C-alpha positions in Angstrom: -22.4 -7.1 6.1 -25.0 -4.6 4.6 -25.4 -0.9 4.7 -28.1 -1.0 7.4 -26.0 -3.2 9.8 -23.0 -0.9 9.2 -25.0 2.2 10.0 -26.4 0.5 13.1 -22.8 -0.4 14.3 -21.8 3.2 14.0 -25.1 4.5 15.6 -24.8 2.1 18.6 -21.2 3.3 19.1 -22.3 7.0 18.8 -19.9 7.8 16.0 -20.1 9.0 12.5 -17.5 8.6 9.7 -14.8 11.2 9.8 -13.9 12.9 6.6 -10.6 14.0 8.0 -9.6 10.3 8.3 -11.0 9.3 4.9 -13.4 6.9 6.5 -15.4 5.3 3.7 -16.5 1.9 5.0 -16.9 -1.0 2.4 -20.1 -2.9 3.2 -20.7 -4.8 -0.2 -20.5 -8.4 1.0 -19.6 -9.8 -2.5 -16.7 -7.3 -2.8 -15.5 -8.2 0.8 -15.6 -11.9 0.0 -13.5 -11.3 -3.1 -10.9 -9.4 -1.2 -10.8 -12.1 1.5 -10.5 -14.8 -1.2 -7.4 -13.0 -2.5 -5.6 -13.3 0.9 -3.5 -16.4 0.9 -3.7 -18.9 3.8 -0.9 -20.2 5.9 1.1 -17.0 6.1 3.4 -16.3 9.0 1.1 -13.5 10.2 -1.7 -11.3 9.0 -1.9 -7.5 9.5 -5.0 -5.5 8.5 -4.5 -1.8 8.2 -7.5 0.4 8.7 -9.9 -2.0 10.4 -12.7 0.5 10.7 -15.8 -1.3 12.1 -14.5 -4.7 11.0 -16.3 -5.4 7.7 -13.2 -7.0 6.3 -11.9 -8.2 9.7 -14.9 -10.5 10.1 -14.1 -12.1 6.7 -10.5 -12.7 7.9 -11.7 -14.2 11.2 -14.2 -16.4 9.5 -11.4 -17.8 7.3 -9.3 -18.6 10.4 -6.4 -16.2 9.3 -4.1 -16.1 12.3 -2.3 -14.6 14.0 -4.3 -11.6 13.0 -3.5 -8.0 14.0 -5.8 -5.1 13.1 -4.6 -1.5 13.1 -6.7 1.7 13.3 -5.8 5.2 14.2 -9.3 6.2 15.4 -10.1 5.4 19.1 -13.8 5.1 18.2 -13.1 2.4 15.7 -10.8 0.7 18.1 -13.6 0.4 20.6 -15.9 -1.1 18.0 -13.2 -3.6 16.8 -12.4 -4.7 20.4 -16.1 -5.2 21.2 -16.5 -7.3 18.0 -13.2 -9.3 17.9 -11.8 -9.5 21.3 -9.9 -12.8 21.6 -10.1 -13.3 17.9 -7.6 -10.6 16.8 -5.1 -8.3 18.3 -6.6 -4.8 18.0 -4.0 -2.1 17.9 -4.5 1.7 18.0 -1.6 3.0 15.8 -0.7 5.2 12.9 0.0 2.8 10.1 2.7 5.0 8.7 4.8 4.6 11.9 3.9 1.0 12.8 6.8 -1.5 13.0 6.0 -4.8 11.3 9.2 -6.6 12.5 7.8 -7.8 15.9 5.1 -9.8 14.1 7.7 -11.7 12.1 8.7 -15.1 13.6 10.6 -16.6 10.7 7.8 -16.8 8.2 6.7 -13.8 6.0 3.2 -12.4 6.5 0.4 -10.7 4.5 -0.6 -7.1 4.9 -4.1 -6.1 3.7 -6.8 -3.5 4.2 -8.9 -0.6 3.0 -6.4 2.3 3.1 -7.6 5.8 3.8 -7.3 7.7 0.6 -5.5 10.7 2.0 -2.8 8.6 3.6 -2.5 5.7 1.1 0.9 6.8 -0.4 2.7 7.3 2.9 1.3 4.0 4.2 2.4 2.2 1.0 5.9 3.5 1.3 6.0 2.5 5.0 4.8 -1.0 4.2 7.2 -1.4 1.3 10.1 -0.2 3.4 9.4 -3.2 5.7 8.7 -5.7 2.9 11.5 -8.1 4.0 8.9 -9.4 6.4 6.0 -9.6 3.8 5.1 -12.1 1.1 2.1 -10.2 -0.2 0.1 -7.0 0.3 -3.5 -6.6 -0.8 -5.0 -3.1 -0.5 -8.2 -1.3 -1.4 -7.1 2.0 -2.9 -8.4 4.9 -5.0 -8.3 3.6 -8.6 -6.0 6.4 -9.7 -3.4 5.4 -7.0 -3.8 1.7 -7.9 -3.2 2.4 -11.6 0.1 4.2 -10.7 1.2 1.3 -8.6 0.6 -1.2 -11.4 1.7 1.0 -14.3 4.3 -0.3 -16.7 7.7 1.4 -17.0 8.0 4.1 -19.6 4.2 4.7 -19.4 2.7 8.1 -18.5 1.4 6.7 -15.1 4.8 5.1 -14.0 5.8 6.9 -10.8 8.3 6.6 -7.9 5.8 4.5 -6.0 5.3 2.1 -9.0 9.1 2.0 -9.5 9.7 1.0 -5.9 7.0 -1.7 -6.1 8.7 -3.1 -9.3 12.1 -3.0 -7.5 10.7 -5.2 -4.7 8.0 -7.3 -6.4 5.1 -6.8 -8.8 1.6 -5.4 -8.8 -1.7 -5.9 -10.5 -5.3 -4.7 -10.1 -7.7 -7.5 -9.2 -11.0 -5.7 -9.6 -12.7 -2.3 -9.2 -15.4 -1.4 -6.6 -17.9 1.4 -7.3 -18.6 4.3 -4.8 -22.1 2.9 -3.9 -20.5 -0.1 -2.2 -19.2 2.2 0.6 -20.8 4.3 3.4 -20.4 7.1 3.0 -19.8 6.8 -0.7 -16.5 8.3 -2.0 -16.4 10.5 -5.1 -14.1 8.1 -6.9 -14.0 4.4 -8.0 -11.8 2.2 -5.9 -9.5 -0.8 -6.9 -8.1 -3.8 -5.2 -4.4 -4.0 -5.7 -2.3 -7.1 -5.2 1.5 -6.7 -4.6 3.5 -10.0 -4.4 6.8 -9.3 -2.8 10.0 -11.2 -3.8 12.0 -12.6 -0.9 14.8 -10.1 0.0 16.9 -8.9 3.0 16.8 -5.2 2.3 16.5 -3.1 5.4 14.0 -0.1 5.6 16.8 2.5 5.4 18.1 0.9 2.2 14.6 0.8 0.6 13.8 4.4 1.5 17.1 5.5 -0.1 15.8 3.7 -3.3 12.5 5.5 -2.9 14.3 8.8 -2.7 16.4 8.0 -5.8 13.2 7.2 -7.7 11.7 10.5 -6.5 14.7 12.4 -7.9 14.5 10.6 -11.2 10.8 11.4 -11.7 11.0 14.9 -10.2 11.0 16.7 -13.5 9.7 14.3 -16.1 9.7 16.8 -19.0 13.4 17.7 -18.4 16.4 15.8 -19.7 18.1 13.6 -17.2 21.2 15.7 -17.5 19.2 18.7 -16.3 17.6 16.7 -13.5 21.1 15.6 -12.3 22.3 19.2 -12.4 19.3 20.4 -10.3 20.0 17.7 -7.7 23.8 18.1 -7.8 24.4 14.6 -9.0 27.5 13.6 -11.1 26.8 13.2 -14.8 29.2 10.3 -14.8 26.4 8.1 -13.5 24.6 8.5 -16.8 27.8 7.8 -18.8 28.4 4.6 -16.8 25.1 3.2 -17.9 25.3 4.5 -21.5 22.4 6.9 -20.9 22.3 9.9 -23.3 22.4 13.3 -21.6 19.3 14.3 -23.5 17.3 11.3 -22.5 14.1 11.7 -20.5 13.0 9.3 -17.8 10.3 7.7 -20.0 13.0 6.8 -22.5 15.1 4.7 -20.1 14.5 0.9 -20.1 13.5 -0.4 -16.7 16.7 -2.5 -16.0 18.8 0.6 -16.7 16.5 2.9 -14.7 16.7 0.5 -11.7 20.5 0.3 -11.9 20.7 4.1 -12.1 18.5 4.4 -9.0 20.8 2.0 -7.1 23.8 4.1 -7.9 22.0 7.3 -6.8 20.9 5.6 -3.6 24.5 4.7 -2.8 
């Protein structure tokens, strides 16, 4: 794929990238190959989120990744994808935040990947993580700032509810960065490819979202003591005592195993 061919695809379809959907299409062939190389073979299924015009889809198809499903919320992109990949992938018009992964699962966990729209990346990540019992790995192209929060270490300035939920379920690391000029139209920020290996588990979506809510509470007022945070959210201070957490401690001062155990208690 190159910029000229990408622009021709859009022109032939009579569409232009929509800023409201954060449509920044990656056309850098070397970067696309590196992302595709990071996707493991022989998974139970493959789900691409944000197929766009299919620049990454064509790499997945070329590698024989199947069964392959490709989501996009834009009807114009769906038309392009169906014209290019009919019979090679299941093209689905859907909002990724509301898409249910369970029907794709047939006993073997799958891989979810894609170039996530910047404005919806966090909701999509939380949705995918809530269904991670069906997933062995996620590989996403994200705004670098978001990727850094996902991969941040506990007790660091960047550690966040999203990063905590990822650590609760698996791990995360940034594979490489991609500059704005590799996209059309170019975004105003650097992008990063984030890899999230998921540990096998049987947690249901509702259980995981309760943990997400617990992490949001714990990180809601980072500069305040946990005792004050608990009072603001009407939580019993006994939870802190049970885990030997000082009332004047702040969230960055709590070791990860203790923080995770505290979130479990709040979620319950």
